[in-house]
N, C-alpha and C positions, 0 to 999 in steps of 0.2 A: 524325244525326236515327233511335233504334230500329225495329227495324221488333218490332212484337210477336208478328206470325202474320197471315194475312188475315183472318179476325173479328174479333184487337178491333183490327187498322189501322182497317177497316171501322163502328166503334164509335164511334171515335177521327176519325174524319174527314167520319161522321155529326154530330158536337154541333163539331168547327173552320168545319163549314157553315152550321149554328144559327147561331153567333159574326155571323157575318159577314154571314149576309143578316136575321138578323131582331137583333143586340145591340147596337139601338141606339137603339131604340124599342117592348124589350121586357127582361120576367129568362128568359134561360136557366135551366129548370129538368130536370133529371135526378132520375127515378120509377123504384121500382126499390124491391123490395124489401129486407133486411141479408143486403150481403153480393154484390150483383149486379155488384161491380166501378163504381161505381158514383164513388168517392172520387176509387179508378184513373185512369177514361177519367178527369171534369172534370180534375185536376191537369192531365194531356199535355195535351189539348188545350188548354186555358190556357194555358199554357205555348206552344204552336205560336200560337196565335193570335195572341197577344204580339210571340212572334218572342225573348223575352226575362225570363229571369226572374225578372230582379231586377223585372220589370210587375205579377206576378203576388201582393197580397196576399188573405191566406182571414185565415175567422173564421166560431167556430162561434154557429150559435146555442142557446138554453137557456131554458127557459121559463124565467128572472130577469134574460133580455137585453135591452136596456134602450133606447128611441129616442134619453138618453142617452148611449148607450156607442157610438152605427153613425153617429146623424146632429151632436143636438151637449148636453149638455150646460151645466150649472152646474159649477167645480168654487174653495175656498177654497185662498185662497194661502200663505204661511204667514206675515204678514205682518197674516190675518184677510181682507183680499181677497178679493171672491165677484166672478169675470172667468167671458168662455164661452168653452165647449175645446169643439175640433174633438172627430167621433167617426172611428169611422175607416173610413162613407164617405166621411164630408166631407173627410178630408186623404191620402185615396187621391182622390177626383173634380177638389181640388186641383192635385196632383200631372196629375194626365193633362190638368185644362185649364190650368196650364202647358204643357204638350210635345205640343199636341198636334197635332202629326201622325205620336204615335205610337202604337199599343196598347197598352188602363190595362185590366185585368180585377180586378178583386173574387170571389173562391166566395167562396160563404158557403158552409157544414157543417152541415148538417138547420137544410134553410130552415123548415121547417110547425114545430117546436120549440118557435119563440116565440112569444108574444102580435105572431103579422106584419103587424095593421094598428094596432094600438099602436108599434110601434119600425119602422117606415117612413113613418108619417105620411105629409105631404108628396108623400109619394117619387114617392103609388102615379102621386099625376096625372102628375112630372117626372120620371120615366120616360120615362114614354114621351113626351110633349112637353117635348124640349131645348130650344127654341127657344124654349120659357118663364124665366122666372124667378121664385125665390119670394123671399121675408125668414124665415132664420131664426126660431127661435123665441125665442129668447138680446138673441142679438146683432145683430141682425135687418140681418145682410147680405144682400144680391143677389145671385144664387145661380143658375148652369145646374150641370143633368148633365151633361158636359163627354161631347158627341156618339162622344166615343175608351173612351169603358169602359162596359165589356163588364161587367154581372155575369151571372156565374154561380151555380149554385146543383146543391142536392143534396137531398133529402128520400127518407123512407120517404111511397108516398105511402096505407097504412092507419094509419099513425099516428092516433092521436083528433083531437093538429089541424089535417093537411092532410084529415080529413070533411068538419074546419068553417070549409075556406079557404071565401073567400064571393066574390060573383061580381066582384070593384069589385077585385081580386088576383086575381082565373084570366082575368080579361081580357087581364094586362096579363103572362099564362105563357107560354112559349114550353116543354108539355112534350115532353123525348125521353123511353119506355117502356126499360127494363133490365132486361129480366126475361134469370130463369136460362137460363143459353144453354149446349149440349150442346157448340159449336165452342166458345165458352171456353176449357169447365173442358179441352178437349184436346188445349188452345194451351200450356192455363199446367200442364199433368204431366208435357209433354210435356218445357218445357225446367225443371222441376222433376226432370226422370229419373224419372219414373216408372214403371214397364215399361209398354206398350199392353199389355198382357196382362190388368193388374190397372185399368188409367184407364178399359178400355175396361166390364167389369159397371159398376164404378162412377155412369156413366154416365147408367146406369136405373135411379138414385136419378127424378135425373130425367124422362128419360123412360115409365116407371112412371107418378108420381103428373099430369106434362104426360096421358096419356092417363085414365086411373080420372076428372080433373078439369075434364077442360077450358076449360071456363070461370072456373070460382075457382084453374089452375093458375099464374096472370100478377102475382094479389095476393094471396093469400095459401098459396102457398110459402111457409114457411118461415124460410128461407134462398135465400143461392143460391148460382152456381156457386166462387164468391167464397172460403165457409168452407173449399172446402182447401186455399188457397196454398200452405201448410205442408204434407201430403203430397208426402215425395219418395221416402217407400218405403213397401211397405206396413203394418210393424209401426207406422205413427202414422194407422194407421184404428181401431183396437180404443182407443187412449185419445181418440184424436178421440169414438167412437162418448158413452162414457164421460162424459168431462167436458167435453165443449159440446152435441152437438145431441142427448144425452135429453135432457137438462136443457130444449131450447131446444122437443118434443116431449110432455115433460112434467112440469108444475107442478105445484105444487104445491098442494093444496085448489080446484081445475083442473083442467076436463076432459077430455084427450088433445088433438093439436091432430087437428085432422080428419083431418090424410095421415101422422099416424104411424102408424099400418095398415100403410100402399102403403111409409115409407119402411122401415121395422124389417125389413121382410119380402124391398126388394131390399138389405140393407145384413147380407150377414153377420159381418159383421169384427166382431159384436155380441163376434163367442170369439175372446178373444185369438189362441187357437192357429190360426184358420182363415187356411189359405193361399190364392191361387185355384189351381187348373190351372194348370201348363204349357198352351202350345197346342202338341198333334204337331207332326215336324216331318217334312214330305214326305218322301220315299223313305227314311225310314229303319226 
C-alpha cells in the first residue's frame, strides 16, 4: 500500500473510517472547493475500503443525468420490444447483493450537479433503511439496498445545486469537509521535486487568504492545493497563473473574485522572469 505522506494519509484514513462506521446507512460525501483533493482521496479510500479495485465503480453526475440511468429505465430492443434496463446503481447493487461477504463501493463524482431528488428517487429512503425492500418503477422487482454497498460521493458545497439540497437528502449524508490544506500542498510539491524554497512561499497564497478571510476561506477559496498538482519546477508557475489561476479570479463581465487581490499579491510568478531567492547557506 502506497504512503502519500502524513497529512494525506490522515485524510484517507478519515474517509475509510466514515465508510466503515456509516456506509451501511448513509451516503459518505466529501465536500470542498475545486482542487482540494476530493476525487484523489475518494478513489484511494474507496479501494482501501473495498480491498479490491474491481469492487469499486465510478460514475459522474451532470445536469442531464436521470433516474433511468442511475436506477432503472426502459430500453427499446432491436425487434421493437420495450424492456426494463438496470441503471448504474442497480447493476452494482445486484453484484454486491450476490457477493454479500465482500465490500463494494459506488463512487459518485459531482454528486450535486444532478437533480438529486429526481435521480435518487426512492433510494433516499432505502439507502438508510436497508432491511426494507422497495419495488422498482418499471420491472416491479423487489429490491433491498445491499448492506455491503457503500455510496461515496464528492461535491462542491458552493455550487448552486448544493445550496439547494433538501433536508431529506441532507440528513442521509455524512459530510466530510475538504478545505485547502497547506500540509498536503507541501507533501505534494515535495513529491513533485519542487525545491522547498519555492514551495514555502507558494503556500502563502493559502495562508494569506485564510488570515484575510477566516470565516469564508473554506467555502469561498476559488481553488485548493490540488491546482498545483502539475508544478514540478518554478518555471511552471508563470504559465499556471496566466493560463488557469487568473482566469478563475477575473471572469469577463463579472466582478473579480473577493480573494483576487490577496492571491495576486502573494503570487509573484505573474512575472515569468521572477525566481524565488535561494536561501543563504549557513557558514558560507
